[in-house]
N, C-alpha and C positions, 0 to 999 in steps of 0.2 A: 703286652710289652713293659718291662721294668722300666721304674722312675728314671734309672741313669741310662737307659736305653734312648728314652724319650728326648732325655737332655742332649745325650750323644746327636740322635737324628737333628734335634734341634741348631744344634750349632754345626753342624753337618751346612746344614741348607744355608745360615748366617755366613758360615763361608764360601761355599758356592756362589752366592749372592755379588759378594767383597771379591772372587775372584775374574767375576765377570770382565769388570772394567780391564784386567790384567791379562785377559786371552789374548793372541795374537790376531792380528787383523788379518793376513795374508800367511802365502808360505815362505815368504822372504825373512817374514819375525819370528817364524817358528823357530825354536832349538831342540836339536838330538834329534831320536827317531831318518833317523839320513837317508836308509833304504827306502823307507817307508816315503819320504818327501819326495826322493828325486819319480820312484812310480808314481806317486798322487800323479805329480808335474806333468808326467807323460799324458796321464788320463784325460787332465784339466786343459793341455794344450790342443790336445787331437778335440775335444768336445768342441773346441772354442774355431778349432779350424774347419769343424762341419757343420757349426753353430746349430749344436743341438744338445740337449742337454745328457749329462756324464749318464755313464751305467750305474746302475744297482750298487752300492759299497755296502763289506760289512767289517766294523772294528772290533776284534775281539782281545780282551787281554785283562791282569788285573783293574783294581778301581783304582782311580785319581790319576791314569796317566795322560788324563787328553783324548778321548773317544770325543765327548760332545764339544770340545775346541773345534775338533779337527771339523766336525760337520757346518762348523760357525766360518771354519777359515775355508772353507770349499763355498759357501753361502756364497762369501763376498769375492773370493776367487768366479764366481760363475755369476755374479750379481744378479743372486735368485735371493726370492721370498724363502723363509725356512719354517715348519711348523713343527713345535717339539713336544713330543708326547714319550708316554713311557709304557710298555706291555702291559702290568699288573694296572692302570686307566683305560685299558681298553677291554672292559668287563665284557660285550656283546657285540654282535657281528653289525649292528645299528651304529653303534660307536665309531667304528671304524667307517662304516658305509657314508656315516656324517661328515668326517674328517676328509675325503676321499673327495666327495663332491663336493668341496669347498675348494680345490687345488685348482692353479693356473696351469699353462704351459711352463717347464721348466723350472714350477716350484721345488723344491725338498723336502721330502717327511723323517724328518729323524725319529726314532724309535730307539726309546733307552732301554735297559734291559728287555733286548726283541723276544729272549728267550722264555718268557712269560707270559706270551701272547696264547690264549688259548684257541682249541681247534675249531671252534666253530670259526672265531675270526680267521685263525690261517686258510682256512678252504676259501674265507672274501677274499684276501689278500693276494691267494696265489694267481688268479687272472686277472688281477688288478696289474701286479709286479710283471707281468709274462707279457698280457696281450692289452692291456691297458684299458679294459672292460667291467663294468662294476656289476654283478647277478644280481637283482634283488627278487626275495620272491614275494607276493602279492597274494592277500588272502591263504585262507584256510582247507585242508581238507580236497575233496576235488575238484574244488573251484580255483584251487589256488593254482598262479603261472607264473612262470618266469619273464624279468623284464631287464632286457639287455641293454646298460647305461656306456656310453663313450667314453673313456676319461682322457682329457690332456695326458701327454706325454712326461710325464714327470719320473724325481730320483728318489728311491727309498734310501735312507742312511741306516746302519742297525747297528747298535751299540751291544755288548754282551762280553760278562765278564765269565760265562759257564757255555761257552761253546759246543760241547758236548750235550746239553741240554738243548740247542735248537733243533728243530724237528729236517732230518734230511731233507724234504722236498722245499723248504724253505730256503735252507741253507743254501741249497741247488740253484737259488732263483739272482739270487747276488753273483754280479760281474767279478767281483775284486773283493778279495777277504784279503784284511790285511791284520797282521798282532803287532800289538804294541808291548814291547819289551820294559822293563827298568832304566831308567836314563841312567848314564855314567856319572861319573864324580865332575869332572868338566864340565857337563852339561849341566848338571844340578847348581855347579857354580853360578855359571849364569844366567840363570832361571834366577837364584836369587838377587843376582845382582842388577840383573834388571827389573825386576819386581819391587826390591829396593829404591829405583833410582826413580820409579814413576809413583810409588807410595811418599817417593821425599824423605826418604829414611836415612840418615848417617850410618852408614856400617863401613867397615875396613878390609879389606881383604883376606883376613885370620877369619874375623868373624862371620864372613860368607863362605869360607871353605868348610870352619866348622858345623855351621849350619848344613850345607849341604852334605857334610860326611852324615848327618845322621838324617836325613830326612827319606834315606831305606830307597833312596833310588824313584823316588815319588814327587811330580811337581804339585802336589796339591798338599800333601804333606810338608813338603818346603815352605808353601806361601804360609801355611800356617804355623810351623815352629817360627817364621820371620816375624810373622804379626806380638807371636808370645814375648818372643825377645823383645820385640822394641818395645813394649810395656814394661818388659825389666827393666829395660835401655835408661826410658822416661821417666820410669819412679822409682830407681835404689841407685841406678847410676846416674852419668854425667846426658845421657841422650845419643852416647856413643854406641856399638853395636860392636865389638870388641873379641878378639877369643876369648878373653876371660869371662867378659858379661855374658856370651853366649850359654858358656859353660855351668856357669851357676845358673842361668836362668832354668837350664833344660836340666840343670839338677831336683830342681824343685818340681820338674814338671815329670820327672823318676826316667829322664830320656836318657839311656847309658850311649854310652860311644859308638854302639853301632847301629843307634836309631831304637834298639828296645824300647818299648813303655813295659806297665807293669804286666797289661796281658799277655806281651808274648812272654814274659817269665814266667807268668802262672803254667803255664801250655807247658811250655820246657820243664816246670817243675815236677806239673804233674804226672807227663811222662817217665821220668827219671826219678822221683821221689815217689810216688803212688803203683806205680804199675812196673817198676824197676827198669826202666830205661825202655818198655815195649817188648814186641809190639803192640800196642791198644786202638782201640777203633774209635774212629772221629766220632761217633755218638755218646763213645764213654767220656771222652777227653771232655765234649762240652757242656756233659752233664757232671762232671766233678769240677768245672768251673762257673759253673751256671750262664753260659757263653751260649751263643744259635751255632748249630755246627756249621750254619751258612757261613754267616760274620769270620767260622775259622778258617774254612776253607778259602774263602775268597778273598778277605782282607789279612788276614794274618800267618796264612801255615805258606804261600808263596813266597814271602821274603823270608820266611826262616828254611825254608828249602834251598833259595837263591846263596845262602849264608852257609848251605850245607848243616846246619842243627839240627834237620829232621830227614828221616826218608820214607820213603811212602813205600808199603809191600804189600804181598796180599794179605797177609794176615793183618794189618795196621801199620800205626805209624812207630819207629822207633828214634831215640834219641841217639845222636853221634858221638862223637869222641869229644867234635870242637864245641859242642854243647855244654857238656859237662865240663870244658877248659873255660868257655867262658863264662859259666854262674861259677867256676871255682869250688867244684862237684869230684873227689875221688872217685874211678874208676875199679869197680871192685870186680873178682872172681865169684864164684856162686861158692866158694868156701871163707871168703869174706876178706882174703889179700888184697889192698889195691894191687891194680895190675888193668892194663889198659887189654881192654876189650877189641873185638875184630868187630866190625859191619859191612 
């Protein structure tokens, strides 16, 4: 990993730690994702009426939309202990067995990036989720034998940004699956104002609107921008986040009025200027800008597609007319004359 990548990873971890205090404690404190909240409310109420743990749940969607926060909300609502791990952290079947044997009745096991579980680990997880048993092989060769341990009834909550990479048998064992969508402008404004109140940041309504507009519909990004604008306001302004202060601060961060940063614009310019608007493959784009293809697909591409700046085609990615207009690049036909192209 590059030095920049390590710095971005470290910053993301620090931001996540700061965001813990800002997470909603229960469903009533959650903002946005109305349909998901309503469905979750029904599942939780029904489980409480039956006095039993909730069914296994799977959350999927772009990063930063609140999958981990939802797991904590569910744990609080059910008054259950939550154990947090990640797919890449469970390298061997024994690692998962150690986690499962320490769970108690009603506990919640949250597995982030669940699509990155290994094959051997998944085989252990299948009977644990379905029958609440753990099969352990003792010994090797002809003397080996299988011991079955009963597990208390627990709940697995999985989170993934790549639903298509999740094995079918594992996906089918989740009783309910929910997609988290990008938040609308009103929801993002409410999230920014709530966070500013909790952090005791002086912000006016226009400043909150401007931060929300550039947050890409993602709470994690909105909270990060709020903290960076706060720093600018305290050192370069009078400590109050106004619309003008927000514009100045985000201009220094190379974040434009739609929330696109330098990497977003490099992706678009690469498609347009180096590959004539596409189609071009994802790996080629990644090589051209020295960025990981998974990062482009999971972090940057969903928002560019939502804005209508990129199209996915069987032959690769193409830039749309909206991308040309946003970057102030004229469209040209094959003869070199400026002329709108059809996409």
